[in-house]
C-alpha positions in Angstrom: 31.7 87.1 165.7 27.8 87.4 165.1 25.7 90.4 165.8 22.6 90.5 167.7 20.2 91.9 165.0 17.4 94.1 166.5 13.8 93.0 165.5 13.3 95.9 163.1 16.6 95.2 161.0 15.9 91.4 161.2 12.4 92.1 159.6 13.8 94.2 156.8 16.6 91.9 155.7 15.3 88.3 156.2 11.6 88.8 156.0 10.9 91.7 153.5 14.0 91.3 151.4 13.8 87.4 151.8 10.3 87.7 150.6 11.2 89.6 147.6 14.2 87.5 146.7 11.6 84.2 146.8 9.5 86.4 144.3 12.2 87.2 142.0 13.8 83.7 142.1 10.3 82.1 141.2 9.9 84.5 138.3 13.6 83.6 137.0 12.9 80.0 137.4 9.6 80.3 135.2 11.4 82.1 132.3 14.4 79.9 132.4 12.1 76.7 132.8 10.3 77.5 129.4 13.6 78.2 127.5 17.1 78.9 127.9 17.5 80.9 124.5 19.6 84.1 124.9 16.6 86.4 125.2 15.2 84.6 128.2 18.7 84.3 129.9 18.9 88.1 129.6 15.5 88.7 131.0 16.1 86.2 133.6 19.4 87.9 134.8 17.2 91.2 135.7 16.0 89.0 138.6 18.8 86.8 139.2 21.1 89.8 140.0 18.9 91.1 142.4 18.8 87.6 144.0 22.5 87.5 144.5 22.7 90.9 145.9 20.1 89.6 148.5 22.1 86.5 149.4 25.2 88.7 149.9 22.9 90.9 152.1 21.9 87.9 154.2 25.3 86.7 154.8 26.8 90.0 156.0 23.9 91.4 158.1 24.8 89.4 161.1 28.7 89.6 160.8 30.9 92.0 162.6 34.3 91.7 160.9 34.6 95.3 159.0 36.4 94.0 156.0 34.2 91.0 155.1 31.1 93.1 155.5 32.3 96.0 153.5 33.2 93.4 150.7 29.8 91.8 150.8 27.9 95.2 151.1 30.0 96.1 147.7 28.7 92.7 146.2 25.1 93.8 147.0 25.4 97.3 145.8 27.2 96.0 142.6 24.4 93.7 141.8 21.7 96.2 142.2 23.7 98.6 139.8 24.9 96.0 137.2 21.7 94.1 137.1 20.0 97.2 135.6 22.2 96.7 132.2 20.4 93.7 131.3 17.1 95.8 131.0 18.9 97.9 128.3 20.1 94.8 126.6 16.7 93.2 126.4 15.1 96.3 125.2 17.9 96.6 122.4 17.3 93.2 121.2 13.5 93.5 121.4 13.9 96.7 119.1 16.7 95.6 116.8 16.4 91.9 116.8 18.9 89.4 118.0 20.8 89.3 114.5 21.6 93.0 115.2 22.6 93.0 118.7 25.0 90.2 118.4 26.5 87.9 121.3 29.6 90.1 120.9 27.9 93.5 121.0 26.0 92.3 124.1 29.3 91.3 125.9 31.0 94.7 125.1 27.9 96.5 126.6 28.1 94.3 129.8 31.7 94.4 130.1 32.0 98.3 129.9 29.1 98.8 132.2 30.5 96.0 134.6 33.6 98.0 134.7 32.0 101.1 135.5 29.7 99.4 138.1 32.9 97.9 139.8 34.6 101.6 140.1 32.4 101.8 143.2 35.0 99.5 145.0 37.9 101.9 144.5 36.2 104.6 146.6 36.1 101.9 149.4 39.9 102.2 149.5 39.9 106.0 149.9 39.1 107.1 153.6 35.9 109.0 153.7 34.9 108.5 150.1 33.2 105.2 150.2 30.9 103.4 152.2 31.4 103.4 156.2 30.2 100.1 157.7 31.5 99.4 161.2 30.6 99.8 164.8 30.1 103.7 164.7 27.5 103.5 162.1 25.7 100.5 164.2 26.6 98.2 161.1 24.3 100.1 158.8 25.9 101.2 155.4 26.4 105.0 155.6 27.4 106.3 152.1 29.9 109.3 151.6 29.5 111.9 149.0 32.1 110.8 146.3 30.7 107.0 146.1 27.3 108.5 146.2 27.6 111.0 143.2 29.6 108.4 141.1 26.8 105.6 141.8 24.1 108.1 140.8 26.1 108.8 137.5 26.7 105.2 136.9 22.9 104.2 137.4 21.9 106.9 135.1 24.1 105.7 132.3 21.7 102.6 132.3 18.3 104.5 133.3 18.4 107.0 130.4 18.9 105.2 127.4 16.6 102.4 128.9 13.7 104.8 129.4 14.4 106.0 125.8 14.4 102.6 124.3 11.2 101.4 126.1 9.2 104.5 125.0 10.8 104.1 121.3 9.4 100.4 121.4 5.9 101.5 122.6 5.5 103.9 120.0 6.2 101.3 117.4 3.0 99.0 118.8 0.0 99.0 116.8 -2.0 96.3 118.7 -3.4 98.0 121.7 -3.2 94.9 123.8 0.6 94.6 123.4 1.0 98.1 123.9 -0.8 98.0 127.2 1.2 95.0 128.3 4.4 97.1 127.2 3.3 99.9 129.3 3.2 97.6 132.6 6.8 96.8 131.4 7.7 100.5 131.4 6.1 100.9 134.8 7.8 98.1 136.5 11.1 99.1 134.9 10.7 102.5 136.5 9.6 101.0 139.9 12.7 98.9 139.9 14.9 101.9 138.7 13.5 103.8 141.7 14.8 101.1 144.2 18.7 101.9 143.9 18.2 105.4 143.7 16.0 105.5 146.7 18.4 103.0 148.9 21.5 104.5 148.1 20.1 108.1 148.8 18.7 106.8 152.2 22.1 105.4 152.9 23.7 108.7 152.1 21.4 110.7 154.2 21.7 108.3 157.0 18.5 109.5 158.7 16.7 106.7 160.5 13.2 107.4 159.9 13.9 108.0 156.2 15.9 104.6 156.0 12.5 103.1 157.2 10.2 104.8 155.0 12.3 104.0 151.8 12.6 100.6 153.2 8.7 100.1 153.1 8.3 101.9 149.9 10.8 100.1 147.9 9.7 96.7 149.5 6.2 97.3 147.7 7.9 98.7 144.4 10.3 96.2 144.2 7.5 93.4 144.3 5.2 95.3 142.2 8.1 96.3 139.7 9.3 92.8 139.1 5.8 91.5 138.7 4.8 94.1 136.1 8.0 93.7 134.0 7.2 89.9 134.1 3.2 90.6 133.1 4.6 92.9 130.3 6.9 90.8 128.4 7.8 87.7 130.6 5.0 85.5 129.7 5.5 86.2 125.9 9.2 85.5 125.8 8.4 82.0 127.7 6.5 80.7 124.7 
């Protein structure tokens, strides 16, 4: 059975998030259209992961089957968390080169972080530990403390080394123009990192006004973050 979405939620899901999805899909398309070499694919996955998560959100938003909605919500959350590791791999390649960060090492990082990200699923099997998403929550995801703490830890596992690597790379630039562009990349990266932290926190607090405010802030930061990252390095790796 399909739910009758209220106008506010419809705008948030299908208009606001839909717009972000289109922007991200277009950027990924531009990157891959130019070249499908490994660095381009990794860089595009930063955007593609968010696109997949948004599509899952589109699908479950009007549904009222608890099991289906819960699983698709997990897909959305998983993509938001797992997508961050592509930033780390991209920075490692920029810093060390593709010869050092081989395909094998890349897969090891992806698999290990993927397992850590997938760990959120097991909290859904424990009552009161995962995400509540049912008629009692008005079909809005409400996070319990155990999964919230776990998600924050997994996010931080990617965020801390990524910020460290980005600063280290910035310090190596002697060309002021390249350094300025890389600083745009860092700013965009921080904006994107803010997104899952803020959304997961608002879902944990479950306060309507905070959900709305954070939703609006994240909409702006997601668009700016995605563009700044592309502006900082995307055009260069397209060539």
